[in-house]
ROVO-961334 format. One record per residue: residue in one letter; y, z, x of N, C-alpha, C in turn. Coordinates in steps of 0.1 Angstrom, whole numbers, padded with zeros to 4 digits, always signed. Atoms other than C-alpha are relative to their C-alpha. Layout:
aYZXYZXYZX ...
This chain:
x+0009-0004-0011+1136-0659-0060-0014+0000-0004 x+0014+0001+0003+1099-0666-0060-0007+0012+0006 x+0007-0012-0004+1074-0638-0056-0014+0000-0004 x+0014-0001+0003+1037-0633-0054-0004+0014+0004 x+0005-0014-0003+1019-0599-0055-0010-0001+0012 x+0009+0000-0011+0997-0588-0026-0014-0004-0003 x+0014+0004+0003+0965-0594-0045-0002-0014-0002 x+0001+0014+0002+0973-0630-0050-0001-0008+0014 x+0001+0007-0013+0960-0651-0020+0004-0014-0003 x-0004+0014+0002+0976-0685-0017-0012-0009-0001 x+0012+0009+0002+0953-0713-0028-0004-0007+0012 x+0003+0007-0012+0956-0730+0005-0009+0009+0009 x+0009-0009-0007+0941-0699+0021-0014+0000-0004 x+0014+0000+0006+0911-0700-0002-0006-0014+0003 x+0005+0013-0001+0907-0738+0001-0003-0004+0015 x+0002+0004-0013+0909-0740+0039-0014+0000+0005 x+0014-0001-0005+0874-0727+0049-0009-0009-0008 x+0008+0009+0008+0859-0746+0020+0001-0014+0004 x-0002+0014-0005+0874-0779+0031-0006-0002+0014 x+0006+0001-0014+0864-0773+0067-0015-0001+0000 x+0015+0000+0001+0828-0765+0058-0005-0013-0006 x+0004+0013+0006+0826-0796+0035+0001-0011+0010 x-0002+0011-0009+0840-0819+0062-0011+0001+0011 x+0010-0001-0011+0817-0805+0090-0014-0004-0006 x+0013+0003+0006+0786-0806+0067-0002-0015-0003 x+0000+0014+0003+0795-0841+0055-0002-0009+0013 x+0001+0007-0013+0799-0853+0091-0014+0001+0006 x+0014-0001-0006+0765-0839+0101-0010-0007-0009 x+0009+0008+0009+0748-0855+0070+0001-0014+0005 x-0001+0014-0004+0762-0889+0081-0007-0002+0014 x+0006+0001-0013+0751-0882+0117-0015+0000-0001 x+0014+0000+0002+0716-0873+0106-0005-0013-0006 x+0004+0013+0006+0714-0905+0085+0000-0011+0010 x+0000+0010-0010+0724-0926+0114-0011+0001+0010 x+0011-0002-0010+0699-0910+0138-0013-0003-0006 x+0012+0003+0007+0672-0913+0112-0002-0015-0001 x+0001+0014+0001+0679-0950+0107-0003-0007+0013 x+0003+0005-0013+0678-0957+0144-0014+0003+0005 x+0014-0004-0004+0645-0939+0148-0011-0009-0005 x+0010+0009+0005+0627-0964+0127-0008+0006-0012 x+0007-0004+0012+0603-0961+0097-0011+0010+0004 x+0011-0009-0002+0575-0936+0092-0013-0008+0002 x+0014+0005-0002+0537-0942+0096-0008+0003-0012 x+0009-0002+0011+0513-0947+0067+0006-0002-0013 x-0004+0002+0014+0515-0954+0030+0005+0013-0006 x-0004-0012+0006+0518-0918+0021+0014+0004+0005 x-0013-0003-0005+0549-0915+0043+0010-0008-0008 x-0009+0008+0008+0565-0944+0024+0002+0005-0014 x-0001-0006+0014+0557-0928-0010+0009+0013+0001 x-0008-0012-0001+0571-0895+0002+0015-0002+0002 x-0014+0003-0002+0603-0911+0014+0007-0005-0013 x-0006+0005+0012+0608-0928-0020+0003+0012-0009 x-0003-0011+0010+0606-0895-0039+0007+0012+0007 x-0007-0011-0007+0620-0871-0012+0007-0006+0012 x-0007+0007-0012+0645-0890+0010+0005+0010+0010 x-0005-0009-0009+0656-0858+0027+0008+0011-0007 x-0006-0012+0006+0669-0823+0020+0014+0003+0006 x-0012-0004-0006+0699-0823+0043+0012-0001-0009 x-0011+0000+0009+0725-0835+0017+0000+0010-0011 x+0001-0010+0011+0711-0812-0010+0004+0014+0005 x-0003-0014-0005+0712-0780+0011+0014+0001+0004 x-0014-0001-0004+0746-0789+0024+0009+0003-0012 x-0007-0002+0013+0759-0791-0012-0002+0015-0004 x+0003-0014+0004+0742-0758-0020+0007+0010+0008 x-0007-0009-0009+0757-0741+0010+0015+0001-0003 x-0014+0000+0004+0792-0752+0000+0002+0007-0013 x-0001-0006+0013+0786-0740-0036+0000+0015+0000 x+0000-0015-0001+0781-0704-0024+0014+0006-0001 x-0014-0005+0001+0819-0701-0022+0005-0001-0014 x-0004+0001+0014+0823-0713-0057-0007+0010-0009 x+0008-0009+0008+0796-0690-0071-0005+0011+0009 x+0004-0011-0009+0796-0659-0049-0010+0010-0007 x+0009-0009+0006+0776-0640-0075-0014-0005+0000 x+0014+0006-0001+0746-0664-0070-0004-0003+0014 x+0004+0003-0014+0743-0662-0033-0015+0001+0003 x+0015-0002-0002+0707-0649-0035-0007-0013-0004 x+0007+0011+0006+0696-0678-0057+0002-0013+0009 x-0003+0011-0008+0714-0704-0036-0007+0000+0014 x+0007-0002-0013+0700-0690-0003-0015-0003-0001 x+0014+0002+0003+0665-0690-0018-0003-0015-0001 x+0002+0014+0002+0669-0726-0029+0002-0008+0014 x-0002+0006-0013+0682-0737+0006-0012+0002+0009 x+0012-0003-0009+0654-0720+0025-0013-0006-0006 x+0012+0006+0007+0628-0731-0001-0001-0015+0002 x+0000+0015-0002+0638-0768+0001-0003-0004+0014 x+0003+0003-0014+0638-0767+0039-0015+0002+0003 x+0014-0003-0003+0604-0751+0040-0009-0010-0007 x+0008+0010+0007+0591-0776+0014+0000-0013+0008 x+0000+0012-0008+0603-0805+0035-0008+0001+0012 x+0009-0002-0011+0586-0790+0065-0014+0000-0003 x+0014+0000+0004+0554-0784+0046-0005-0014-0003 x+0004+0014+0003+0553-0820+0034-0002-0008+0012 x+0001+0007-0013+0559-0833+0069-0013+0004+0007 x+0012-0005-0007+0531-0811+0083-0013-0004-0007 x+0012+0004+0007+0507-0820+0055-0003-0015+0002 x+0002+0014-0003+0512-0857+0061-0005-0003+0014 x+0005+0002-0014+0507-0853+0098-0015+0003+0001 x+0015-0002+0000+0472-0839+0091-0008-0011-0005 x+0007+0012+0005+0463-0871+0073+0002-0012+0009 x-0002+0011-0009+0474-0893+0101+0013-0007-0003 x-0013+0006+0003+0507-0903+0084+0011+0008+0006 x-0012-0008-0006+0541-0893+0097+0012-0006-0006 x-0013+0004+0005+0575-0893+0081+0009-0004+0012 x-0009+0003-0011+0603-0909+0100+0007+0012+0005 x-0007-0011-0005+0622-0885+0122+0011+0005-0009 x-0010-0005+0009+0644-0862+0102+0009+0009+0007 x-0009-0009-0007+0673-0849+0122+0006+0010-0010 x-0003-0011+0009+0682-0815+0107+0013+0007+0004 x-0012-0007-0004+0717-0807+0120+0007+0006-0012 x-0006-0005+0012+0732-0804+0085-0008+0011-0006 x+0009-0010+0006+0702-0785+0073+0000+0013+0008 x-0001-0013-0008+0704-0760+0102+0013+0007-0002 x-0013-0006+0003+0741-0754+0096+0000+0006-0014 x+0000-0006+0013+0735-0749+0059-0009+0013+0000 x+0008-0012+0000+0707-0724+0066+0008+0011+0007 x-0007-0011-0007+0729-0705+0091+0011+0005-0009 x-0011-0004+0009+0758-0704+0065-0006+0009-0011 x+0006-0008+0011+0734-0690+0038-0005+0013+0006 x+0005-0013-0006+0719-0664+0062+0012+0009+0002 x-0012-0009-0002+0754-0652+0072+0006+0005-0013 x-0006-0004+0013+0766-0651+0036-0009+0011-0006 x+0009-0010+0006+0734-0632+0025+0001+0014+0007 x-0002-0012-0007+0738-0606+0053+0013+0007-0003 x-0013-0005+0003+0774-0602+0044+0001+0006-0014 x-0003-0004+0014+0772-0599+0006-0011+0007-0007 x+0011-0005+0007+0737-0590-0005-0004+0014+0003 x+0005-0013-0003+0720-0556-0007-0009-0001+0012 x+0007+0001-0012+0701-0547+0024-0014-0006-0001 x+0013+0005+0002+0666-0555+0011+0000-0015-0002 x-0002+0015+0003+0677-0589-0004+0005-0007+0012 x-0005+0007-0012+0696-0597+0028-0011-0002+0010 x+0010+0001-0010+0666-0590+0050-0010-0011-0004 x+0009+0011+0005+0644-0613+0028+0006-0013+0003 x-0006+0013-0002+0669-0641+0030+0001-0003+0015 x-0001+0002-0014+0673-0636+0067-0013-0005+0006 x+0013+0004-0005+0636-0639+0073-0004-0014-0005 x+0002+0014+0006+0633-0670+0050+0008-0010+0008 x-0008+0010-0007+0662-0687+0067-0004-0002+0014 x+0005+0001-0014+0649-0679+0102-0013-0008+0001 x+0013+0008+0000+0614-0693+0094+0003-0015-0003 x-0003+0014+0003+0629-0724+0078+0007-0007+0012 x-0008+0007-0011+0653-0731+0107-0009-0002+0012 x+0008+0002-0012+0628-0726+0135-0013-0008-0001 x+0012+0008+0002+0597-0742+0120+0002-0014-0002 x-0003+0014+0003+0614-0774+0109-0001-0009+0012 x+0001+0009-0011+0618-0790+0143-0014-0001+0006 x+0014-0001-0006+0583-0779+0155-0010-0008-0008 x+0010+0007+0008+0563-0791+0125+0004-0014-0004 x-0004+0013+0004+0583-0821+0116-0001-0011+0012 x+0001+0009-0011+0584-0836+0151-0013+0001+0007 x+0012-0002-0007+0552-0822+0164+0002+0008+0013 x-0001-0009-0011+0546-0797+0192+0001-0008+0013 x+0000+0007-0012+0542-0825+0217+0013-0008+0002 x-0012+0007-0001+0576-0840+0210+0011+0008+0007 x-0011-0007-0006+0607-0831+0231+0010+0005-0011 x-0009-0004+0011+0626-0829+0198-0004+0014-0006 x+0004-0013+0005+0606-0797+0190+0008+0011+0007 x-0008-0010-0007+0629-0779+0215+0013+0003-0008 x-0011-0003+0008+0656-0782+0188-0002+0014-0007 x+0003-0013+0006+0639-0751+0174+0008+0012+0007 x-0008-0010-0007+0656-0731+0202+0015+0001-0005 x-0013+0001+0005+0690-0743+0191+0002+0006-0014 x+0000-0005+0013+0682-0736+0155-0001+0016-0001 x+0002-0015-0001+0671-0700+0164+0013+0006+0005 x-0013-0005-0005+0704-0695+0183+0010+0000-0011 x-0010+0001+0011+0724-0707+0153-0004+0011-0011 x+0004-0010+0010+0703-0684+0130+0004+0014+0005 x-0004-0013-0005+0709-0654+0153+0015+0002-0001 x-0014-0001+0001+0746-0661+0154+0005+0003-0014 x-0003-0002+0014+0748-0663+0117-0004+0014-0005 x+0005-0014+0003+0728-0631+0113+0010+0010+0005 x-0009-0009-0006+0751-0613+0137+0014+0000-0007 x-0013+0001+0007+0783-0627+0121+0000+0006-0014 x+0000-0006+0014+0772-0617+0086+0000+0015+0001 x+0000-0015-0002+0764-0581+0098+0013+0005+0004 x-0013-0005-0005+0797-0578+0116+0010+0000-0012 x-0008+0000+0012+0815-0589+0084-0003+0011-0009 x+0004-0011+0009+0795-0565+0064+0005+0014+0004 x-0005-0013-0006+0803-0536+0087+0015+0001-0001 x-0015-0001+0001+0840-0545+0087+0004+0003-0015 x-0003-0002+0014+0840-0546+0049-0003+0014-0004 x+0003-0014+0003+0823-0512+0047+0011+0009+0005 x-0011-0009-0006+0848-0497+0071+0013-0001-0007 x-0012+0002+0008+0876-0512+0051+0000+0008-0013 x+0001-0008+0012+0863-0497+0019+0001+0015+0002 x+0000-0014-0004+0859-0463+0036+0015+0004+0003 x-0014-0003-0003+0895-0465+0049+0008+0001-0012 x-0008+0000+0013+0909-0474+0015-0003+0012-0008 x+0004-0012+0007+0889-0446-0001+0007+0012+0006 x-0007-0011-0006+0902-0421+0024+0015+0000-0002 x-0014+0001+0002+0937-0434+0020+0004+0005-0015 x-0002-0003+0014+0935-0431-0018-0001+0015-0002 x+0002-0014+0001+0921-0396-0016+0011+0008+0006 x-0011-0007-0007+0948-0386+0009+0013-0001-0008 x-0012+0001+0008+0975-0400-0013+0000+0008-0013 x+0002-0008+0012+0961-0383-0044+0002+0015+0003 x-0001-0014-0003+0959-0350-0026+0015+0003+0003 x-0014-0002-0002+0995-0354-0014+0008+0000-0013 x-0006+0000+0013+1005-0363-0049-0002+0013-0008 x+0004-0013+0007+0987-0332-0062+0009+0011+0006 x-0008-0011-0006+1006-0310-0037+0014-0001-0005 x-0014+0002+0005+1039-0325-0047+0001+0004-0015 x-0001-0003+0015+1031-0321-0084+0000+0015-0001 x+0000-0015+0001+1022-0284-0078+0014+0006+0005 x-0013-0004-0005+1055-0280-0058+0010-0002-0012 x-0010+0003+0011+1074-0296-0087-0002+0009-0011 x+0002-0010+0012+1057-0275-0114+0004+0014+0004 x-0005-0013-0005+1063-0244-0093+0015+0001-0001 x-0014+0000+0000+1099-0254-0090+0005+0002-0014 x-0004-0001+0014+1102-0258-0128-0003+0014-0006 x+0003-0013+0006+1084-0226-0136+0009+0011+0006 x-0010-0010-0006+1107-0207-0112+0013+0000-0008 x-0012+0001+0008+1137-0220-0132-0002+0006-0014 x+0003-0006+0013+1120-0209-0165+0000+0015+0001 x+0001-0015-0001+1112-0174-0152+0014+0005+0002 x-0013-0005-0002+1148-0170-0140+0008+0001-0013 x-0007+0000+0013+1162-0180-0174-0005+0011-0009 x+0006-0010+0009+1137-0157-0192+0005+0014+0005 x-0004-0013-0005+1147-0128-0169+0015+0003-0004 x-0014-0002+0004+1184-0134-0176+0001+0003-0015 x+0000-0003+0015+1177-0135-0214-0005+0014-0003 x+0005-0014+0001+1157-0103-0210+0011+0011+0002 x-0011-0009-0003+1186-0085-0194+0011+0000-0011 x-0010+0001+0011+1210-0097-0220-0005+0007-0013 x+0006-0007+0012+1186-0085-0248+0000+0015+0002 x+0000-0014-0003+1184-0051-0231+0014+0006-0003 x-0014-0005+0001+1222-0047-0230+0005-0001-0015 x-0005+0002+0014+1227-0059-0266-0009+0007-0010 x+0009-0007+0009+1198-0038-0281-0009-0009-0007 x+0009+0009+0007+1177-0068-0291-0015+0002+0004 x+0015-0001-0003+1139-0072-0290-0003-0006+0014 x+0003+0004-0014+1128-0073-0254-0015-0002+0002 x+0014+0000-0002+1091-0073-0260-0005-0015+0004 x+0004+0014-0002+1088-0111-0262+0004-0005+0014 x-0005+0005-0013+1110-0117-0232-0009+0006+0012 x+0008-0006-0010+1089-0092-0212-0013-0007+0002 x+0013+0007-0001+1057-0110-0221+0002-0014+0007 x-0002+0013-0006+1072-0144-0212+0003+0002+0015 x-0003-0002-0014+1085-0130-0179-0013+0003+0008 x+0012-0004-0007+1051-0115-0170-0009-0013+0001 x+0009+0013+0000+1032-0148-0180+0006-0010+0010 x-0006+0010-0009+1057-0169-0160-0002+0004+0014 x+0002-0005-0014+1055-0147-0129-0015-0002+0004 x+0014+0002-0003+1017-0148-0131-0003-0015+0003 x+0002+0014-0002+1017-0186-0135+0006-0005+0014 x-0006+0004-0012+1041-0189-0106-0008+0005+0012 x+0008-0005-0011+1019-0167-0084-0012-0008+0002 x+0012+0008-0001+0988-0187-0092+0003-0014+0006 x-0003+0013-0005+1006-0219-0086+0003+0000+0015 x-0003-0001-0015+1018-0207-0051-0013+0001+0007 x+0012-0001-0007+0983-0197-0042-0008-0014+0001 x+0007+0013+0001+0969-0231-0053+0007-0010+0010 x-0007+0008-0009+0997-0249-0034-0003+0003+0015 x+0003-0004-0013+0989-0229-0003-0014-0005+0004 x+0014+0005-0003+0952-0239-0005+0000-0015+0002 x-0001+0015-0002+0962-0276-0008+0007-0004+0012 x-0009+0004-0011+0987-0276+0020-0005+0005+0013 x+0004-0003-0014+0979-0277+0057+0011+0009+0006 x-0010-0009-0005+0997-0253+0080+0013-0006+0005 x-0012+0006-0005+1022-0278+0094+0009-0006-0011 x-0008+0006+0011+1035-0289+0060+0009+0010-0006 x-0010-0008+0007+1066-0276+0044+0000-0001-0015 x-0001+0001+0014+1072-0269+0008+0009-0012-0004 x-0007+0012+0004+1083-0301-0009+0010+0004-0011 x-0010-0003+0010+1116-0296-0027+0004-0013-0008 x-0003+0013+0007+1119-0323-0054+0014-0002-0002 x-0014+0003+0002+1152-0341-0058+0004+0004-0014 x-0005-0005+0013+1173-0328-0086+0001-0011-0010 x-0001+0012+0009+1179-0363-0101-0002-0012+0008 x+0002+0013-0006+1177-0400-0094+0010-0002+0011 x-0011+0002-0010+1210-0400-0075-0004+0007+0013 x+0004-0007-0012+1198-0373-0052-0012-0006+0007 x+0012+0006-0006+1164-0390-0047+0004-0013+0008 x-0004+0011-0007+1182-0422-0037+0007+0004+0013 x-0008-0004-0011+1206-0404-0014-0009+0006+0012 x+0009-0005-0010+1177-0386+0004-0009-0011+0006 x+0009+0010-0005+1156-0417+0008+0007-0011+0008 x-0007+0011-0006+1182-0443+0018+0009+0004+0012 x-0008-0004-0011+1196-0439+0053+0014-0005+0000 x-0014+0005-0002+1232-0443+0063+0000-0011+0011 x+0002+0011-0010+1228-0477+0079+0008-0012-0006 x-0008+0011+0004+1252-0507+0078-0008-0012-0005 x+0008+0011+0005+1223-0530+0072-0005+0001-0014 x+0005-0003+0013+1213-0514+0040+0011-0001-0011 x-0009+0002+0012+1231-0526+0008-0006+0007-0012 x+0005-0008+0011+1227-0501-0020+0006-0005-0013 x-0005+0005+0013+1230-0513-0056-0007+0009-0011 x+0005-0009+0010+1225-0486-0083+0008-0001-0013 x-0006-0001+0014+1232-0483-0120+0010+0011+0000 x-0010-0012+0002+1263-0462-0129-0007+0010-0009 x+0005-0011+0008+1255-0428-0143-0014+0003+0003 x+0014-0003-0004+1222-0425-0124-0003+0015+0000 x+0003-0014-0001+1226-0388-0119-0002+0006-0013 x+0002-0006+0013+1229-0381-0156-0011-0006-0008 x+0011+0006+0007+1200-0403-0166-0012+0009-0002 x+0011-0009+0002+1173-0383-0183-0013-0007+0005 x+0012+0006-0006+1142-0390-0162-0010+0012+0003 x+0010-0010-0002+1109-0371-0159+0000+0003+0015 x+0000-0004-0014+1107-0351-0126-0010-0008+0009 x+0010+0007-0008+1075-0369-0115+0005-0014+0003 x-0006+0014-0002+1093-0403-0119+0010+0001+0011 x-0010-0001-0011+1122-0391-0097-0007+0002+0013 x+0007-0001-0013+1097-0380-0070-0006-0013+0004 x+0007+0013-0003+1078-0413-0073+0010-0010+0006 x-0010+0009-0005+1110-0433-0069+0005+0004+0014 x-0004-0004-0013+1120-0412-0039-0010-0004+0010 x+0011+0003-0009+1086-0417-0022-0001-0015+0002 x+0001+0014-0001+1086-0454-0030+0011-0006+0009 x-0011+0004-0009+1120-0459-0014-0003+0004+0014 x+0003-0005-0013+1110-0438+0016-0011-0009+0007 x+0011+0008-0006+1077-0458+0022+0005-0014+0002 x-0005+0014-0001+1094-0492+0016+0009-0001+0012 x-0009+0001-0011+1122-0485+0041-0007+0003+0013 x+0007-0003-0012+1098-0470+0066-0008-0013+0004 x+0007+0013-0003+1078-0503+0064+0010-0010+0006 x-0010+0009-0005+1110-0522+0070+0002+0003+0015 x-0002-0004-0014+1116-0503+0102-0012-0003+0009 x+0012+0002-0008+1080-0507+0113-0004-0014+0001 x+0004+0014+0000+1073-0543+0104+0011-0010+0001 x-0011+0010-0002+1107-0559+0105+0012+0007+0007 x-0011-0007-0007+1127-0541+0132+0012-0009+0003 x-0011+0009-0002+1149-0572+0136+0007-0004-0013 x-0006+0004+0013+1159-0573+0099+0015+0003+0001 x-0015-0001+0000+1197-0578+0095+0005+0004-0014 x-0004-0003+0013+1198-0572+0058-0011+0006-0008 x+0009-0007+0008+1181-0547+0036+0007+0003-0013 x-0006-0002+0013+1189-0546-0001-0009+0010-0009 x+0007-0010+0008+1180-0515-0022+0006+0000-0014 x-0005+0001+0014+1183-0518-0060-0008+0011-0008 x+0005-0010+0010+1178-0489-0085+0007-0002-0012 x-0007+0003+0013+1186-0500-0120-0007+0006-0012 x+0006-0004+0013+1180-0485-0154+0001-0013-0009 x+0002+0012+0009+1167-0513-0177-0006+0004-0013 x+0005-0003+0013+1163-0508-0214-0012-0009-0003 x+0000-0014+0007+1141-0498-0231-0008+0010+0009 x+0006-0012-0007+1134-0467-0210-0008-0004+0013 x+0007+0004-0012+1125-0484-0177+0009+0000+0012 x-0008+0000-0012+1136-0480-0141-0006-0010+0010 x+0004+0010-0010+1135-0508-0116+0004+0004+0014 x-0002-0004-0014+1132-0499-0079-0004-0012+0008 x+0002+0013-0008+1135-0529-0055+0005+0002+0014 x-0005+0000-0014+1137-0532-0018-0004-0014+0006 x+0002+0014-0005+1142-0567-0002+0006+0000+0014 x-0005+0001-0013+1145-0573+0035-0003-0014+0006 x+0003+0012-0007+1147-0603+0058-0007+0004+0013 x+0006-0003-0013+1130-0607+0092-0015+0001+0000 x+0015-0001+0000+1094-0606+0080-0005-0008-0013 x+0005+0007+0011+1075-0631+0059-0012+0007-0007 x+0011-0007+0005+1045-0609+0054-0003+0012+0009 x+0002-0012-0008+1033-0575+0065-0011-0002+0011 x+0010+0002-0011+1011-0569+0096-0014-0001-0006 x+0013+0001+0006+0981-0565+0073+0002-0003-0014 x-0002+0003+0014+0978-0582+0040-0006+0011-0009 x+0004-0011+0009+0976-0557+0012-0002+0013+0008 x+0002-0011-0009+0982-0530+0038-0002+0014-0007 x+0003-0013+0006+0974-0493+0033+0012+0007-0006 x-0012-0005+0006+1010-0484+0027+0002-0004-0014 x-0001+0006+0013+1010-0507-0003-0010+0007-0010 x+0010-0006+0008+0978-0491-0016+0005+0014-0004 x-0005-0014+0003+0994-0456-0013+0011-0001-0011 x-0010+0001+0010+1024-0468-0032-0006-0003-0014 x+0007+0004+0013+1002-0484-0059-0006+0012-0007 x+0006-0012+0006+0983-0451-0064+0011+0009-0006 x-0010-0009+0005+1015-0431-0068+0007-0006-0012 x-0007+0006+0011+1032-0456-0091-0009+0000-0012 x+0009+0000+0012+1001-0459-0113-0002+0013-0006 x+0002-0014+0005+0999-0421-0116+0010+0003-0011 x-0011-0003+0010+1032-0422-0137+0000-0011-0010 x+0001+0010+0009+1022-0453-0156+0009-0012+0003 x-0008+0011-0004+1043-0478-0136-0008-0011+0006 x+0006+0012-0007+1036-0511-0118+0008-0002+0013 x-0007+0004-0012+1044-0522-0083-0006-0013+0006 x+0004+0013-0006+1042-0556-0066+0008-0001+0014 x-0006+0002-0013+1049-0566-0030-0005-0013+0005 x+0004+0013-0005+1049-0600-0013+0011-0007+0006 x-0011+0008-0006+1068-0627+0005+0009-0005-0010 x-0010+0006+0009+1100-0639-0011+0007-0011+0007 x-0007+0011-0005+1122-0669-0006+0009+0003+0012 x-0009-0002-0012+1140-0672+0028-0006+0009+0010 x+0007-0009-0009+1114-0654+0049+0004+0014-0002 x-0003-0013+0004+1120-0622+0031-0013+0007-0005 x+0011-0008+0006+1097-0594+0020+0006+0009-0011 x-0005-0006+0012+1101-0579-0015-0010+0010-0005 x+0008-0010+0007+1088-0547-0030+0007+0004-0013 x-0007-0003+0012+1096-0541-0067-0010+0008-0009 x+0008-0009+0009+1084-0513-0090+0007+0002-0013 x-0005-0004+0013+1089-0506-0127-0006+0013-0004 x+0004-0014+0003+1087-0470-0137+0005+0004-0014 x-0006-0005+0013+1089-0455-0172+0008+0013+0003 x-0008-0012-0001+1116-0429-0175-0008+0012-0004 x+0008-0011+0005+1093-0407-0195-0015-0005-0001 x+0014+0005+0000+1056-0413-0186-0007+0005-0013 x+0007-0003+0012+1033-0414-0216-0011+0010+0003 
């Protein structure tokens, strides 16, 4: 069975936008070249010299715009280069016009699209000040090019309006993507904090449960020592310390828990954790290692396995309601590792890639030193598999 984790994006998903951009920009470069050839040569010797050394910036800025996907850490430099080259071409055309020479018409469809892409990427990825600078540079380059290159008396100068619209759309698109990314980061942060708080509550419940057992045993030993005439001082001190710790733990748990939450009672062992998490459903096929109840496992690992199974099966009901087969595997694998796996049919991928439920599971599993992966599996299935240490380091 093949499997990819949620953080691995298929290569075709990364390559699709890149190929689409390259194809569109290449087509516009060819279109610009055809239109320029039909328009005829420029006027004056200076124009001929300029064409020899600077045949056009369209192909160059198109390549730079595509490279931003390959080098996302250099978007500022690439955007500056694209805007600078465009402004340089416009300045050369305007300077030649003042001497009476004129470059041949330079259709700038590819250049305008490249500028729009760089403005959108800058508004999406860069810091606010840097994004504002790139947006202004890109806007100036896009709107000035048709006016100064063709002349204010030419109908082609009206292309400036279209370039301005493209620039505005790129600016808005970049800001929308930026806002969506910020919102996503906030939601992820809130989810992680919520999951960690929930984990802290369960940990306090678990510790309180363990301390209660210790106090009961100390009390029993204290009574036996009283009846047999043994030293009861140590037992009294232990009983007092345990009672104080239990009282402090209960106060802390009460502060962490909201009013509608009940005290979490941790499962006694792995077998109990599996029984509580896995529903009695004919679709669910349960495969567990023999002797699971007697396996020595840290309490926090038992709780994590229980929560992992509960979350995974909840996701099956939520995202794959038509699933006909759900397989749950809980196996002890030497040396000292527990494998928890849930596989279901009826869903090739979750409603949201790398959804928040997966993030919560990852937080919980990482807290005990384990790993978790989730992703599509062969046969239009979805697979979640976690490996947990029996005794966290």
